C-alpha positions as CSV (number, residue, x, y, z in Angstrom):
1,M,-4.9,-22.0,-74.6
2,A,-1.3,-21.6,-73.3
3,E,-0.6,-25.3,-73.4
4,I,1.8,-27.1,-75.8
5,K,2.2,-30.7,-76.8
6,A,5.3,-32.5,-75.5
7,H,7.0,-32.5,-79.0
8,E,6.5,-28.8,-79.5
9,F,9.0,-27.7,-76.9
10,E,11.9,-27.3,-79.2
11,R,10.0,-25.0,-81.5
12,L,8.8,-22.9,-78.5
13,L,12.2,-22.6,-76.8
14,P,13.9,-19.8,-78.9
15,K,11.0,-17.4,-78.4
16,A,9.6,-18.6,-75.1
17,A,10.9,-15.7,-73.0
18,Q,9.2,-13.2,-75.4
19,L,5.8,-15.0,-75.4
20,Y,5.3,-16.0,-71.7
21,R,6.3,-14.9,-68.2
22,I,5.4,-18.1,-66.3
23,F,6.4,-21.6,-67.2
24,L,4.9,-24.7,-65.6
25,I,7.0,-27.7,-66.5
26,Y,5.5,-31.0,-65.4
27,G,5.3,-34.8,-66.1
28,P,6.5,-38.2,-65.1
29,D,10.0,-37.8,-66.6
30,R,11.7,-35.8,-63.8
31,G,15.0,-35.7,-65.7
32,L,13.3,-34.1,-68.7
33,V,11.4,-31.7,-66.5
34,S,14.7,-30.5,-65.0
35,E,16.5,-30.4,-68.4
36,R,13.8,-28.3,-70.0
37,A,13.7,-26.0,-67.0
38,G,17.4,-25.5,-67.4
39,E,17.1,-24.8,-71.2
40,L,14.4,-22.2,-70.5
41,A,16.6,-20.6,-67.8
42,A,19.5,-20.4,-70.3
43,K,17.3,-18.5,-72.8
44,A,16.3,-15.9,-70.1
45,G,19.7,-14.2,-70.5
46,V,20.2,-14.2,-66.7
47,S,23.4,-15.5,-65.1
48,P,22.7,-18.2,-62.5
49,D,25.7,-16.9,-60.6
50,D,24.2,-13.5,-60.1
51,P,22.2,-13.5,-56.8
52,F,20.6,-10.2,-57.7
53,S,19.0,-11.4,-60.9
54,F,18.6,-15.1,-60.3
55,T,16.5,-16.5,-57.4
56,R,16.1,-20.2,-56.6
57,L,13.1,-21.1,-54.3
58,D,11.9,-24.4,-52.9
59,L,8.2,-25.1,-52.5
60,S,8.7,-25.3,-48.8
61,D,9.9,-21.6,-48.8
62,L,6.3,-20.6,-49.6
63,Q,4.7,-22.4,-46.7
64,G,2.9,-19.8,-44.7
65,D,4.2,-17.1,-47.0
66,P,2.7,-17.4,-50.5
67,G,3.2,-13.6,-51.0
68,R,7.0,-14.2,-51.1
69,L,6.7,-15.6,-54.6
70,V,4.6,-12.7,-55.8
71,D,7.1,-10.3,-54.4
72,E,10.1,-12.1,-56.0
73,V,8.4,-12.2,-59.4
74,N,7.4,-8.5,-59.3
75,S,10.6,-7.2,-57.7
76,V,13.1,-5.1,-59.6
77,G,16.7,-6.2,-59.9
78,L,19.2,-4.2,-57.7
79,F,21.1,-3.1,-60.8
80,G,18.1,-3.1,-63.2
81,G,17.2,-5.7,-65.8
82,N,15.0,-8.7,-65.6
83,K,15.1,-11.4,-63.0
84,L,14.5,-15.1,-63.1
85,V,12.8,-17.0,-60.3
86,W,13.2,-20.8,-60.5
87,L,10.9,-22.8,-58.2
88,R,11.1,-26.5,-57.4
89,G,10.5,-29.0,-54.6
90,N,7.8,-31.1,-53.0
91,G,5.1,-30.2,-50.6
92,S,1.7,-28.6,-50.5
93,E,0.8,-26.8,-53.7
94,K,-1.8,-24.5,-52.1
95,P,0.6,-21.6,-51.4
96,L,1.9,-21.8,-55.0
97,A,-1.6,-21.9,-56.3
98,D,-2.6,-18.9,-54.2
99,A,0.5,-17.0,-55.5
100,L,-0.2,-17.9,-59.1
101,Q,-3.8,-16.7,-58.9
102,V,-2.4,-13.2,-57.8
103,L,0.2,-13.2,-60.5
104,L,-2.1,-14.3,-63.3
105,A,-4.8,-11.8,-62.3
106,G,-2.4,-8.8,-62.2
107,P,-0.4,-6.9,-64.8
108,E,2.3,-8.7,-66.8
109,P,5.4,-9.1,-64.6
110,E,8.8,-8.0,-65.9
111,N,10.4,-11.1,-64.5
112,L,10.2,-14.8,-65.5
113,L,9.0,-17.6,-63.3
114,I,9.9,-21.3,-64.0
115,I,8.1,-23.9,-62.0
116,E,9.3,-27.5,-61.9
117,G,6.1,-29.6,-61.2
118,G,5.7,-33.3,-60.6
119,D,3.4,-35.7,-62.5
120,L,0.4,-33.4,-62.6
121,K,-3.0,-34.8,-63.7
122,K,-5.5,-32.9,-65.8
123,T,-7.4,-31.9,-62.7
124,N,-4.4,-30.5,-60.9
125,V,-5.0,-26.9,-59.7
126,L,-1.6,-25.7,-61.2
127,R,-2.5,-26.9,-64.7
128,K,-6.0,-25.5,-64.4
129,L,-4.5,-22.1,-63.6
130,C,-1.7,-22.0,-66.2
131,E,-3.2,-23.7,-69.2
132,P,-5.9,-21.1,-70.0
133,A,-3.7,-18.1,-69.0
134,K,-2.1,-15.8,-71.5
135,L,0.9,-15.1,-69.4
136,A,1.7,-18.7,-68.7
137,V,2.4,-21.9,-70.6
138,A,2.2,-25.5,-69.4
139,I,4.9,-27.8,-70.8
140,P,4.4,-31.6,-70.4
141,C,7.4,-33.9,-70.1
142,Y,6.6,-37.6,-70.8
143,A,9.0,-40.5,-71.0
144,D,10.9,-40.6,-74.3
145,D,9.5,-42.7,-77.1
146,V,11.7,-44.5,-79.7
147,K,11.8,-41.4,-82.0
148,S,12.9,-39.1,-79.1
149,L,15.5,-41.6,-78.0
150,N,16.9,-41.9,-81.5
151,L,17.2,-38.1,-81.7
152,L,19.0,-38.0,-78.4
153,I,21.4,-40.7,-79.5
154,D,22.1,-38.9,-82.7
155,H,22.7,-35.6,-80.9
156,E,25.0,-37.0,-78.3
157,L,27.1,-39.2,-80.7
158,S,27.4,-36.5,-83.4
159,A,29.0,-34.2,-80.7
160,E,31.7,-36.9,-80.4
161,N,31.9,-37.5,-84.2
162,L,30.8,-41.1,-83.7
163,R,28.5,-43.2,-85.8
164,I,26.6,-46.3,-84.6
165,T,25.6,-49.4,-86.5
166,A,21.9,-50.4,-86.7
167,D,22.4,-53.5,-84.4
168,A,24.3,-51.4,-81.9
169,R,21.5,-48.7,-81.9
170,E,18.9,-51.4,-81.4
171,R,20.8,-52.8,-78.4
172,L,21.3,-49.3,-77.0
173,L,17.6,-48.5,-77.2
174,E,16.8,-51.5,-75.1
175,G,18.7,-50.0,-72.2
176,L,17.3,-46.5,-72.5
177,G,14.1,-44.7,-71.6
178,G,12.2,-43.7,-68.5
179,D,14.3,-40.7,-67.5
180,R,16.0,-38.2,-69.9
181,V,18.9,-37.5,-67.7
182,A,19.6,-41.2,-67.1
183,S,19.4,-41.9,-70.8
184,R,21.7,-39.0,-71.7
185,N,24.2,-40.2,-69.1
186,E,24.2,-43.7,-70.6
187,I,24.8,-42.5,-74.1
188,R,27.6,-40.2,-72.9
189,K,29.2,-43.1,-71.0
190,L,29.1,-45.1,-74.2
191,A,30.6,-42.3,-76.2
192,L,33.4,-41.9,-73.7
193,Y,34.1,-45.6,-73.9
194,C,34.2,-45.6,-77.7
195,R,36.3,-42.4,-78.0
196,G,39.0,-43.0,-80.7
197,N,36.7,-45.3,-82.7
198,A,34.9,-44.1,-85.8
199,V,31.9,-46.4,-85.4
200,I,30.1,-47.9,-82.4
201,E,29.5,-51.6,-82.8
202,E,27.1,-53.9,-80.9
203,H,29.8,-55.4,-78.8
204,H,30.7,-51.9,-77.5
205,V,27.2,-51.4,-76.2
206,T,27.1,-54.8,-74.6
207,E,30.5,-54.3,-72.9
208,I,29.7,-50.9,-71.4
209,I,25.9,-51.0,-70.8
210,G,25.3,-54.7,-70.4
211,D,23.6,-57.5,-72.4
212,A,20.0,-56.4,-72.2
213,S,18.8,-59.5,-74.0
214,A,20.7,-62.0,-71.8
215,I,17.5,-62.6,-69.8
216,S,14.0,-61.2,-69.9
217,T,13.1,-58.7,-67.1
218,D,9.4,-59.5,-67.5
219,D,9.4,-62.2,-64.8
220,A,10.9,-59.9,-62.2
221,V,8.6,-57.0,-63.1
222,D,5.6,-59.4,-63.0
223,C,6.6,-60.4,-59.5
224,V,6.8,-56.8,-58.5
225,L,3.2,-56.2,-59.8
226,K,1.9,-59.3,-58.1
227,G,3.6,-58.4,-54.8
228,D,5.4,-61.8,-54.9
229,L,8.6,-61.3,-52.8
230,P,9.9,-64.9,-53.0
231,G,9.3,-64.8,-56.8
232,L,11.2,-61.5,-57.1
233,H,14.2,-63.0,-55.2
234,R,14.3,-66.0,-57.5
235,A,14.0,-63.8,-60.6
236,I,16.7,-61.4,-59.4
237,Q,19.0,-64.4,-58.7
238,K,18.6,-65.6,-62.3
239,I,19.3,-62.1,-63.6
240,V,22.4,-61.7,-61.4
241,S,23.6,-65.2,-62.6
242,S,23.2,-64.1,-66.2
243,K,25.3,-60.9,-65.5
244,T,22.4,-58.8,-66.6
245,P,22.3,-55.4,-64.7
246,I,19.5,-55.2,-62.1
247,F,19.1,-51.6,-63.3
248,L,17.4,-53.0,-66.4
249,V,14.7,-54.5,-64.1
250,L,14.3,-51.2,-62.3
251,Q,14.0,-49.3,-65.6
252,S,11.5,-51.8,-67.0
253,C,9.5,-51.6,-63.8
254,L,9.4,-47.8,-64.1
255,R,8.0,-48.1,-67.7
256,Q,5.3,-50.4,-66.5
257,F,4.2,-48.1,-63.7
258,Q,4.3,-45.1,-65.9
259,L,1.9,-47.0,-68.2
260,L,-0.3,-48.0,-65.3
261,D,-0.4,-44.5,-64.0
262,L,-1.6,-43.2,-67.4
263,M,-4.2,-46.0,-67.6
264,R,-5.5,-45.4,-64.1
265,A,-5.8,-41.7,-64.8
266,E,-7.8,-42.5,-68.0
267,M,-9.9,-45.0,-66.0
268,D,-10.7,-42.5,-63.3
269,E,-11.5,-39.6,-65.7
270,K,-13.9,-41.7,-67.9
271,R,-15.1,-43.8,-65.0
272,S,-14.3,-46.9,-67.0
273,Q,-13.6,-50.5,-65.8
274,P,-10.0,-52.0,-66.1
275,A,-11.1,-54.3,-68.9
276,Q,-12.3,-51.4,-71.0
277,I,-9.0,-49.5,-70.5
278,M,-7.1,-52.6,-71.4
279,Q,-8.9,-52.8,-74.7
280,T,-7.8,-49.3,-75.7
281,M,-4.5,-48.4,-73.9
282,G,-3.4,-52.0,-73.2
283,R,-3.7,-53.5,-76.7
284,H,0.0,-53.9,-77.1
285,I,0.5,-55.8,-73.8
286,H,1.0,-59.6,-74.2
287,F,-2.2,-61.5,-73.6
288,K,-0.6,-63.6,-70.8
289,R,0.2,-60.4,-68.9
290,K,-3.2,-58.6,-69.3
291,P,-4.9,-60.2,-66.3
292,L,-2.0,-59.0,-64.1
293,F,-2.4,-55.4,-65.4
294,E,-6.1,-55.5,-64.8
295,K,-5.6,-56.7,-61.2
296,A,-3.0,-53.9,-60.7
297,L,-5.5,-51.3,-62.0
298,R,-8.0,-52.5,-59.4
299,S,-5.7,-52.6,-56.5
300,W,-3.6,-49.4,-57.1
301,T,-5.2,-46.0,-56.7
302,G,-4.1,-43.1,-59.0
303,E,-2.4,-41.3,-56.1
304,A,-0.5,-44.5,-55.1
305,L,0.6,-45.1,-58.6
306,A,1.9,-41.5,-59.0
307,R,3.7,-41.8,-55.7
308,E,5.3,-45.2,-56.7
309,T,6.2,-44.0,-60.2
310,N,8.0,-41.0,-58.6
311,R,9.9,-43.4,-56.2
312,L,11.0,-45.6,-59.1
313,Q,12.1,-42.6,-61.2
314,T,14.1,-41.1,-58.3
315,A,15.8,-44.5,-57.9
316,V,16.6,-44.6,-61.7
317,L,18.2,-41.2,-61.5
318,H,20.1,-42.0,-58.2
319,S,21.4,-45.3,-59.6
320,R,22.9,-43.4,-62.6
321,Q,24.4,-40.7,-60.4
322,K,25.9,-43.2,-57.9
323,A,27.1,-46.1,-60.1
324,V,28.8,-47.9,-57.2
325,L,25.4,-48.2,-55.4
326,E,23.5,-49.1,-58.5
327,D,22.6,-52.7,-57.6
328,T,21.7,-51.8,-54.0
329,I,19.5,-48.9,-55.0
330,A,17.7,-51.0,-57.7
331,F,17.1,-54.0,-55.4
332,Q,15.9,-52.0,-52.4
333,T,13.5,-50.0,-54.6
334,L,12.1,-53.1,-56.3
335,L,11.6,-54.7,-52.8
336,A,9.8,-51.6,-51.6
337,T,7.5,-51.5,-54.6
338,T,6.8,-55.2,-54.4
339,L,5.7,-54.7,-50.7
340,Q,3.4,-51.9,-51.8
341,S,1.9,-54.2,-54.4
342,A,1.3,-56.9,-51.9
343,R,-0.4,-54.5,-49.5
344,G,-2.6,-53.2,-52.3
345,A,-3.6,-56.7,-53.3
346,A,-4.4,-57.6,-49.7
347,R,-6.7,-54.6,-49.4
348,G,-8.4,-55.4,-52.7
């Protein structure tokens, strides 16, 4: 089976181009998907500035012409040597699936193909094609856990010859997660702020990232899950008054929806009831919040959860890229998600 676990990527990376020709990178962490695609491309030995050996395609480019991907992957570079084809984008997966069937059934191509997928379920046709294939490998990208975040912190801070106290690390971890690119940007922002110091203290993290413990974001997130617009407005007002960044609510909301997405997928696959899923995957959730999660599992479909998780993740990334619009992006996204929750509850 050409399928690896999320934590096995680093071990695969050095020899990936020798072992496989097609890479399907997928998962809920879009930042990590993009980052790992870039790391694989760097190992291919092809310059991204060379149009004769490096080809970028969007999924929309294959609409009505799935044969284009087959031609690109099997073509010979103008001046010889291997080529790299990097495919990304949103849209119908059928043309891509049709092209993959041809590529996987034929002889081993000389060129490499990297595919940036979305949050693909086990039943997705792209995973079904790549996971059992010898020429391809499927690489999952899930939101960073505490261990992964600690490794990311150590890697980024060591590059700046910075150390961090235990209290500062704990405070920093509270503000990270959900998207690898966003987390990396936050750590780099902190490192830049502390340049010239030998050690990062807790007050440095609070000053540059915000006091994550000033007020709990649970109330605001619960209002989002309930579809309670007036309640969300009141919770956001408290958060703003405490000078806690609204971004932390957005990030917390993303984590909750990623969890709901996984729980709903498990529920659909095993045809279980919400209460059963809560007993296994929801054991760590506070008992006062469990009824809210059960209700959300009943009112949200798997497709709707995947779509909303993608919206929240995009907002997290955009808010990191456009700091001046951070509050606006976060608030508008939270409002939109709350409205979707309200509609789902009304249908239920």
